[in-house]
C-alpha positions in Angstrom: 101.1 101.3 87.3 101.0 99.8 90.8 104.2 98.8 92.5 104.7 97.2 95.9 108.0 97.6 97.7 108.4 94.4 99.7 110.8 93.1 102.4 110.8 90.2 104.9 112.8 89.2 107.9 113.4 85.5 108.6 114.7 83.0 111.2 117.7 82.1 109.1 119.0 82.0 105.6 117.5 78.9 103.9 113.8 77.9 103.8 114.9 74.4 102.7 116.3 74.0 106.2 112.9 74.8 107.7 113.6 78.5 108.3 110.5 80.7 108.4 109.3 84.3 107.8 108.9 86.4 110.9 108.1 89.8 109.5 106.6 91.2 106.3 106.3 94.8 105.1 104.7 96.0 101.8 104.5 99.6 100.7 102.2 100.7 97.8 103.3 103.1 95.0 101.0 104.1 92.2 102.5 105.9 89.2 105.7 106.0 91.2 104.1 108.0 94.1 103.6 106.6 97.6 99.9 106.2 98.4 100.3 105.8 102.1 98.8 102.3 101.9 100.9 99.5 103.4 100.8 96.1 105.0 103.0 95.2 107.9 102.9 92.3 110.3 105.0 90.0 112.4 104.3 86.3 112.9 105.2 83.4 115.2 107.6 81.2 113.3 106.9 78.2 115.6 110.6 77.6 115.8 113.9 79.1 117.2 115.5 82.0 115.4 119.2 81.6 114.5 121.5 83.7 116.6 123.1 85.1 113.5 119.7 86.2 112.2 118.9 87.9 115.5 122.1 89.9 115.3 120.9 91.3 112.0 117.3 92.2 112.9 117.2 92.0 116.7 114.2 89.8 116.9 114.0 86.7 119.1 111.4 83.9 119.3 110.3 85.3 122.7 109.3 88.5 120.9 107.0 86.6 118.6 105.4 83.8 120.7 101.7 84.0 120.7 101.4 86.2 117.6 99.4 84.9 114.6 101.3 82.6 112.2 102.1 83.6 108.7 99.3 81.3 107.5 96.8 83.1 109.7 97.7 86.4 108.0 98.4 85.2 104.4 95.0 86.1 103.0 95.4 89.8 103.8 98.9 89.6 102.2 97.6 88.0 99.0 94.7 90.4 98.6 97.0 93.4 99.1 99.8 92.1 96.9 97.8 90.6 94.0 98.3 91.9 90.5 101.1 94.4 91.3 104.8 94.5 90.3 106.8 93.6 93.4 110.1 95.4 94.0 112.5 93.5 96.2 116.2 93.8 97.0 117.7 90.4 96.5 114.3 89.1 95.3 115.3 85.4 95.0 115.8 85.3 98.8 112.4 86.8 99.8 110.5 85.0 97.0 112.0 81.6 98.1 110.8 82.2 101.6 107.3 83.3 100.5 107.0 80.3 98.2 107.9 78.0 101.0 105.3 79.6 103.3 102.7 79.3 100.5 103.6 75.7 99.9 103.3 74.9 103.6 99.7 76.0 103.6 98.8 74.6 100.2 98.8 77.9 98.2 100.3 78.4 94.7 103.7 80.2 94.4 104.3 84.0 94.3 104.1 83.8 90.5 100.4 83.4 90.8 100.0 86.6 92.9 102.6 89.1 91.5 102.3 90.6 88.1 106.1 90.5 88.0 109.0 90.7 90.4 111.8 93.3 90.0 115.1 92.6 91.8 116.8 95.9 92.7 120.0 94.1 93.6 120.3 92.7 90.0 119.4 96.2 88.6 122.0 97.9 90.8 124.7 95.3 89.7 123.8 96.0 86.1 124.2 99.8 86.6 127.2 99.6 89.0 129.2 96.5 88.1 132.0 95.7 90.5 130.7 98.1 93.2 129.0 97.4 96.5 125.2 97.3 95.9 123.8 96.4 99.3 120.8 98.5 100.5 123.1 100.6 102.7 125.6 101.1 99.9 122.8 102.3 97.6 121.4 104.6 100.2 124.8 106.2 100.5 125.2 106.4 96.7 121.9 108.1 96.2 121.8 110.3 99.4 119.0 108.4 101.1 119.1 108.9 104.9 119.6 105.5 106.5 120.9 106.6 109.9 117.9 105.0 111.6 119.0 101.6 110.2 121.0 100.3 113.2 119.2 96.9 112.7 117.4 95.4 109.8 113.6 95.7 109.9 111.1 94.9 107.2 109.1 98.1 107.4 112.2 100.5 107.6 114.0 98.5 104.9 111.0 98.8 102.6 110.8 102.5 103.2 114.5 102.9 102.3 114.1 100.6 99.3 111.3 102.7 97.9 113.5 105.7 97.8 116.4 103.8 96.4 114.2 102.2 93.7 112.9 105.6 92.6 116.4 106.8 92.3 117.6 103.7 90.4 114.8 104.0 87.9 114.3 107.7 87.7 113.6 109.1 84.2 114.3 112.5 82.8 110.8 113.8 82.7 111.9 117.0 84.4 113.9 117.9 81.3 110.7 118.2 79.2 110.7 121.9 79.9 108.5 123.1 77.0 105.7 120.6 77.8 105.8 121.4 81.5 105.6 125.2 81.1 102.1 126.4 81.8 100.2 128.0 78.9 99.9 131.4 80.7 103.7 131.5 81.1 104.3 130.8 77.5 101.8 133.5 76.5 103.5 136.0 78.8 106.9 135.2 77.2 105.4 135.8 73.7 104.0 139.1 74.8 107.4 140.2 76.0 108.4 140.4 72.3 111.1 138.8 70.2 114.7 138.9 71.3 117.2 140.5 69.1 119.8 137.7 68.7 122.1 139.8 66.5 123.7 141.3 69.5 124.3 138.1 71.4 127.9 137.1 72.0 128.7 133.5 70.9 131.4 131.5 72.7 132.4 128.2 71.0 133.2 125.3 73.2 136.7 123.9 73.3 137.6 120.3 72.2 138.2 119.4 75.9 134.8 120.8 77.0 133.1 118.9 74.2 134.8 115.7 75.1 133.9 116.1 78.8 130.3 116.8 77.8 130.1 113.7 75.6 131.6 111.6 78.4 129.0 112.9 80.8 126.2 112.1 78.4 127.6 108.6 77.9 127.6 108.0 81.6 124.1 109.4 82.0 122.9 107.1 79.1 124.4 104.1 80.9 122.7 105.1 84.2 119.3 105.5 82.6 119.7 102.3 80.5 119.8 104.0 77.2 117.2 106.7 77.9 119.3 109.9 77.9 117.1 112.5 76.2 120.0 114.7 75.0 121.6 111.8 73.2 118.3 110.8 71.6 117.8 114.4 70.4 121.3 114.5 69.0 120.8 111.3 67.1 117.6 112.5 65.6 119.1 115.8 64.3 120.2 115.7 60.6 123.9 115.7 60.0 125.5 119.1 59.3 126.2 119.8 55.7 
């Protein structure tokens, strides 16, 4: 599966007021692994940049004068981004700006290019209702180092978002221990001989320990959106006689 982590910077907050894209960054992941392929460009917005926007990303119109416009670079973007799932934090914002830029030069909307769009802000709000779910907040929550992010920037933000998205959507494949164990290791274990379990001491869990364990699994099930392997195995076991 091909995913593209996408971020933009703009001259302001509303494309309906004529605000434009000034920077685009797209990082490619295939089967949840970064490929090293990416697309990054800045463009002349042909208009002033709001002071409030400059405070966020540090870019002025003087930094961009004379650079190619978005329209001059759009073909490379479309070719790179076509047919993939786009992953964007606060996707409606970026998609609205991209659609406005596409419309300005007579192209169809993003829906004709992307296979689908995933909004990591909406996903985070579903997983952590009532909590702060900005990119910085999610970096802190998942231990992603964002100390370089003194200003917003499309490429850096896309890099951080790729780590956050992987953490938000991580599965529990690493728990499939038996399938992951190489055949030679399994053979060596068999050659070591059977273990005499008659001499093993058995310690039963207390009611408090069982309740804490069940609460942990319930929280893990919520975080993984119903994909907790341990709960699935427990549900599949026949009830004790």
